[in-house]
C-alpha positions as CSV (number, residue, x, y, z in Angstrom):
1,A,70.7,108.1,90.4
2,L,72.0,107.6,87.2
3,V,68.3,107.1,85.8
4,V,67.3,110.2,87.6
5,N,69.9,112.3,85.8
6,G,68.5,111.0,82.4
7,L,71.0,108.2,81.7
8,P,70.1,104.7,80.9
9,D,70.3,101.8,83.6
10,S,73.1,100.1,81.9
11,G,76.7,101.1,81.1
12,T,80.2,99.9,80.2
13,A,82.8,99.0,82.8
14,I,86.4,98.3,82.7
15,F,88.9,96.7,85.1
16,Q,92.2,98.5,85.0
17,A,95.1,95.7,84.2
18,P,98.2,95.7,82.1
19,C,96.8,94.9,78.8
20,V,94.8,98.0,78.6
21,Q,97.3,100.5,80.3
22,H,98.5,101.8,76.9
23,L,94.8,102.5,75.9
24,L,94.1,104.1,79.4
25,S,97.1,106.5,78.9
26,C,95.6,107.8,75.8
27,S,91.8,107.9,76.8
28,V,91.6,111.5,76.3
29,D,92.9,111.3,72.9
30,I,90.4,108.5,72.1
31,L,87.5,110.5,73.5
32,T,88.6,113.8,71.5
33,D,88.6,111.8,68.3
34,L,85.1,110.4,69.2
35,G,84.1,114.1,69.2
36,I,83.5,114.4,73.0
37,D,85.4,117.0,75.1
38,N,86.8,115.6,78.2
39,G,85.6,118.7,80.2
40,S,82.1,118.0,79.6
41,L,82.3,114.8,81.8
42,T,81.5,114.3,85.3
43,F,83.6,111.9,87.3
44,T,82.5,110.6,90.8
45,H,84.9,108.4,92.8
46,D,83.2,105.8,94.8
47,Q,85.7,104.2,97.0
48,D,83.3,102.3,99.3
49,G,80.2,102.0,97.3
50,S,78.3,104.5,99.3
51,S,77.7,106.7,96.2
52,W,76.7,103.9,93.7
53,P,75.7,100.9,95.9
54,D,74.1,99.0,93.0
55,V,76.9,99.5,90.6
56,A,79.2,98.6,93.6
57,E,77.3,95.2,94.2
58,V,77.5,94.1,90.6
59,L,81.3,95.0,90.5
60,K,81.9,93.0,93.7
61,E,80.1,90.1,92.1
62,E,82.3,90.5,89.0
63,E,85.7,91.1,91.0
64,G,85.2,88.5,93.4
65,K,86.1,90.7,96.3
66,E,84.2,92.3,99.1
67,D,85.6,95.9,98.5
68,V,86.1,97.5,95.0
69,Q,87.0,101.0,94.2
70,F,85.4,102.5,91.2
71,C,84.8,105.6,89.4
72,V,81.5,106.4,87.5
73,V,81.8,109.1,84.5
74,E,78.7,110.6,83.2
75,C,78.3,112.0,79.7
76,P,75.2,113.9,79.3
77,D,76.1,114.9,75.5
78,V,75.5,111.3,74.5
79,G,73.3,110.2,77.3
80,L,75.9,107.4,78.5
81,W,77.9,106.5,81.6
82,A,80.6,104.2,82.4
83,A,82.6,102.6,85.3
84,G,86.3,102.4,85.8
85,V,87.7,100.0,88.6
86,S,91.0,100.3,90.2
87,S,92.7,100.8,93.5
88,V,94.9,103.7,92.0
89,W,92.8,107.1,91.6
90,K,94.2,107.9,88.3
91,K,93.7,104.7,86.8
92,R,90.4,104.1,87.6
93,E,89.4,107.6,86.3
94,Q,91.3,106.6,83.0
95,A,89.4,103.1,83.0
96,A,86.2,104.9,83.3
97,R,86.9,107.2,80.4
98,L,88.0,104.3,78.4
99,A,84.8,102.3,79.2
100,L,82.9,105.4,78.1
101,C,84.7,105.4,74.9
102,V,83.8,101.8,74.4
103,G,80.3,102.5,75.0
104,I,80.2,105.6,72.5
105,A,82.0,103.4,69.8
106,A,79.5,100.7,70.1
107,M,76.6,103.2,69.7
108,S,77.8,105.4,67.1
109,A,81.5,105.3,66.0
110,E,82.8,105.6,62.3
111,F,85.7,103.1,62.6
112,E,87.1,103.9,59.1
113,N,88.4,107.1,60.7
114,L,89.3,105.6,63.9
115,Q,91.4,102.9,62.4
116,T,93.6,105.6,60.9
117,S,94.1,107.6,64.3
118,Q,93.5,104.7,67.0
119,P,94.1,101.4,65.7
120,D,94.6,99.8,69.1
121,F,91.3,100.9,70.1
122,V,89.5,99.7,67.1
123,A,91.3,96.5,67.5
124,Y,90.0,96.3,71.4
125,C,86.5,97.2,70.2
126,Q,86.3,94.3,67.9
127,A,87.7,92.1,70.6
128,V,84.9,92.6,72.9
129,G,82.3,92.0,70.1
130,I,81.6,95.3,68.7
131,E,81.4,95.0,65.2
132,T,83.8,97.7,63.3
133,G,83.1,96.8,59.7
134,I,86.9,96.6,59.3
135,P,88.3,93.1,58.3
136,E,91.2,91.7,60.2
137,V,91.8,94.5,62.7
138,V,95.2,94.3,63.8
139,A,96.7,96.7,66.5
140,K,100.3,98.2,66.1
141,E,102.7,96.4,68.3
142,Q,103.1,97.6,71.8
143,P,106.2,97.2,74.0
144,P,105.9,94.1,76.0
145,A,105.4,96.2,79.4
146,K,102.1,97.5,78.0
147,R,100.6,94.4,76.7
148,G,98.7,92.2,79.3
149,A,96.5,90.8,81.9
150,A,92.8,91.7,81.4
151,A,89.8,93.9,81.6
152,A,86.1,93.5,81.6
153,A,83.5,95.5,79.8
154,L,80.2,95.3,78.1
155,A,78.5,97.4,75.3
156,P,75.7,99.6,76.7
157,Q,72.2,99.0,76.1
158,H,71.6,101.1,73.0
159,G,71.4,98.8,70.2
160,G,74.3,100.2,68.4
161,K,77.0,98.4,66.7
162,G,77.8,95.2,68.5
163,A,75.8,96.3,71.5
164,G,73.9,93.7,73.5
165,A,70.1,94.1,74.0
166,N,70.3,92.5,77.4
167,S,73.0,94.2,78.8
168,A,73.2,94.7,82.6
169,A,74.3,97.7,84.5
170,V,77.8,96.6,84.7
171,P,79.3,93.6,83.2
172,K,78.1,90.2,84.1
173,K,80.8,88.2,82.5
174,R,84.6,89.4,82.2
175,A,85.8,89.8,78.7
176,K,89.7,89.5,78.1
177,F,91.1,92.2,75.6
178,G,94.4,93.1,74.2
179,A,95.8,95.6,71.9
180,G,97.2,92.9,69.5
181,P,95.7,89.6,67.6
182,N,97.0,87.3,70.2
183,N,94.5,88.3,72.8
184,A,91.0,87.2,73.0
185,A,87.6,88.3,74.2
186,A,84.8,86.4,75.8
187,G,81.1,87.8,75.6
188,G,79.6,90.4,73.8
189,A,78.0,90.5,70.3
190,G,79.8,90.0,67.0
191,A,82.7,87.6,66.0
192,A,85.2,87.8,68.7
193,P,88.7,86.2,68.4
194,A,89.2,82.7,69.6
195,D,90.8,82.2,73.2
196,P,94.6,81.9,72.3
197,A,95.1,79.8,75.2
198,A,92.1,77.5,74.9
199,E,94.4,74.4,74.7
200,L,95.7,75.0,78.1
201,R,92.5,75.9,80.1
202,D,91.8,73.5,82.9
203,K,94.9,71.6,82.0
204,P,98.1,71.4,84.2
205,F,101.3,73.0,82.7
206,W,104.6,73.6,84.5
207,I,106.8,76.7,84.6
208,K,110.3,77.2,85.6
209,L,111.8,80.6,86.8
210,N,115.1,81.4,85.7
211,A,117.4,81.4,88.9
212,D,119.6,84.2,87.8
213,E,116.7,86.8,88.0
214,D,115.7,88.6,91.1
215,L,113.0,86.6,92.3
216,P,110.1,88.0,94.6
217,E,110.9,88.0,98.3
218,V,108.0,85.3,99.1
219,L,109.6,82.9,96.5
220,E,113.1,83.1,97.8
221,G,113.9,79.6,98.9
222,M,111.1,77.9,96.9
223,P,112.0,75.7,94.1
224,P,112.0,77.5,90.7
225,E,109.5,75.1,89.1
226,A,105.7,75.4,89.8
227,L,102.5,74.0,88.4
228,V,99.8,76.2,86.8
229,L,96.4,75.8,86.2
230,S,94.6,78.1,84.0
231,T,90.5,78.5,83.9
232,Q,87.8,80.7,82.6
233,T,84.8,79.0,84.1
234,C,86.2,76.4,86.5
235,A,84.5,74.0,84.1
236,R,86.2,70.6,85.0
237,K,84.2,69.4,87.9
238,G,85.6,67.4,90.5
239,L,88.9,69.7,90.4
240,Y,88.5,72.8,91.6
241,D,85.7,72.1,94.2
242,K,87.8,69.2,95.8
243,A,91.2,71.1,96.3
244,T,90.8,71.7,99.9
245,D,89.8,68.4,100.9
246,L,92.7,66.9,99.2
247,L,95.3,69.4,100.6
248,E,93.7,68.7,104.3
249,N,94.3,64.9,103.9
250,L,97.7,65.3,102.5
251,L,99.2,68.1,104.9
252,S,100.0,66.8,108.4
253,E,99.8,70.3,109.9
254,G,96.8,71.2,108.0
255,V,96.2,74.2,105.5
256,A,96.8,76.8,108.0
257,D,100.2,77.9,106.9
258,I,99.3,78.2,103.2
259,T,99.5,81.7,102.1
260,E,97.8,83.4,99.2
261,H,99.2,86.0,97.1
262,D,96.5,87.4,94.4
263,D,98.3,89.5,91.6
264,P,95.9,90.7,88.8
265,N,98.4,93.2,87.6
266,W,101.7,91.6,87.9
267,E,102.8,94.0,90.6
268,Q,104.1,91.3,93.1
269,F,105.1,88.6,90.4
270,P,106.2,89.9,87.3
271,I,108.8,87.3,86.5
272,V,106.1,84.8,86.8
273,G,103.6,86.5,84.7
274,A,106.2,86.9,82.0
275,V,107.0,83.1,82.0
276,I,103.2,82.2,81.9
277,K,102.6,84.7,78.9
278,E,105.4,83.1,77.1
279,K,103.8,79.7,77.4
280,M,100.1,80.7,76.9
281,G,100.6,83.4,74.3
282,T,98.3,85.8,76.2
283,E,98.7,87.8,79.5
284,E,96.3,87.3,82.2
285,C,95.7,87.8,85.9
286,L,97.5,85.6,88.3
287,S,97.1,84.1,91.8
288,I,99.9,82.2,93.8
289,M,99.5,80.0,96.8
290,L,102.8,78.7,98.8
291,C,103.1,75.9,101.2
292,P,105.9,76.3,103.5
293,Q,105.3,73.0,104.8
294,L,106.0,71.1,101.7
295,N,108.3,74.2,100.5
296,C,106.4,74.1,97.1
297,W,104.1,76.9,95.4
298,A,101.7,76.8,92.4
299,V,99.8,79.3,90.1
300,G,96.3,80.0,89.2
301,V,95.4,81.9,86.1
302,G,92.3,83.5,85.3
303,M,90.3,86.7,84.8
304,K,87.9,86.4,87.7
305,A,89.6,86.5,91.2
306,Q,87.7,83.7,92.5
307,M,88.4,81.2,89.7
308,R,92.0,81.9,89.7
309,K,92.2,81.2,93.3
310,Q,90.5,78.1,93.0
311,A,92.7,77.1,90.3
312,A,95.8,78.1,92.4
313,K,94.5,76.0,95.3
314,A,93.9,73.0,93.0
315,A,97.4,73.4,91.4
316,L,98.8,73.2,94.9
317,A,96.9,70.2,95.9
318,I,98.1,68.5,92.7
319,T,101.9,69.6,93.5
320,A,101.5,68.2,97.0
321,A,100.2,64.9,95.8
322,L,103.2,64.7,93.3
323,Q,105.4,65.3,96.0
324,H,104.1,62.6,98.3
325,V,104.6,60.1,95.4
326,E,108.0,61.3,95.0
327,F,108.7,60.6,98.7
328,G,107.3,57.1,98.1
329,Q,104.0,57.8,99.8
330,E,100.6,56.7,98.4
331,V,97.7,59.1,97.5
332,D,94.4,57.6,97.7
333,Y,92.4,59.3,94.9
334,T,89.2,57.3,95.5
335,D,87.1,60.5,96.7
336,Y,89.1,62.8,94.0
337,P,89.0,60.7,90.8
338,V,89.4,64.1,88.7
339,M,92.3,65.2,90.9
340,G,93.9,61.8,90.0
341,E,93.4,62.2,86.4
342,V,95.0,65.7,86.6
343,A,97.8,64.5,88.7
344,D,98.5,62.0,85.9
345,E,98.5,64.8,83.3
346,A,100.7,67.0,85.6
347,T,103.3,64.3,85.7
348,N,103.3,63.7,81.7
349,A,103.5,67.3,81.3
350,K,106.5,67.5,83.5
351,L,108.2,64.5,81.5
352,Q,107.6,66.4,78.4
353,A,108.7,69.7,79.5
């Protein structure tokens, strides 16, 4: 339908997340500074994928979920469209508008003027690989509550500044943005900042919650300490794909009572997100797995849902293995050599914490 309407077969998509909330809130102002009247846009909300099935399929693949709720915005004035993803009506419309702003900026923006009126947006564009022509773009500082997690976007197929020539209808790779210099981007053309948490990717580290703070209900009675694994690509073979097998071997009652709590926007576990942010230097989506049988929990961090869930399960498997060792039980890593390596790394990390 987009092509029928005279629009290209590729567009920009943004997944709503804490790190872009301050930009979502001022998306109308950004759009105005780009010379577009918000009243000229057409928004279509698609909560079940029936209106835009092709867009829905790619967004499902990207998000790692069976159902996604999104909004498509069309801008005939510049011949572009974009999509915003969120379970909340207002936020997905804001995300779609911001995604459109990114597409317009990639095609024709004069960043010198935008740097004065919208410095955060300029930094955001540079983070996703759009060449702004402005050296050392740094966004103005935002309150901690407005900095965070992640979003995904891709410049449209128009050959503009930083636009990728092989863009898909919506992003194939999730890029991580933020308003400040400590957040990084993955994918896109142009020079993007380095991953601030690169040294912690696919390596175990520990966090400890403050017992004096109000804990989420599901963590009440659990120990304050948890193992964390952060990943972008699940690149450490033999770690993430062996977690289920190791858990099944370690748990006498099986894995049926393990519960998973995916929290991409820190709505359930803001205290956990804050502690991880302090450790990693960036804010990202998280997933938590709890094992009542062993009274332990673990965290997976990553921008893609499937990857952070795999990371959480691997972290829980390592936690279970270490607990067995503490109780004097031997753990056979013959079939899981990489899990054994990570268990040693987790032990050393705990000693150094």
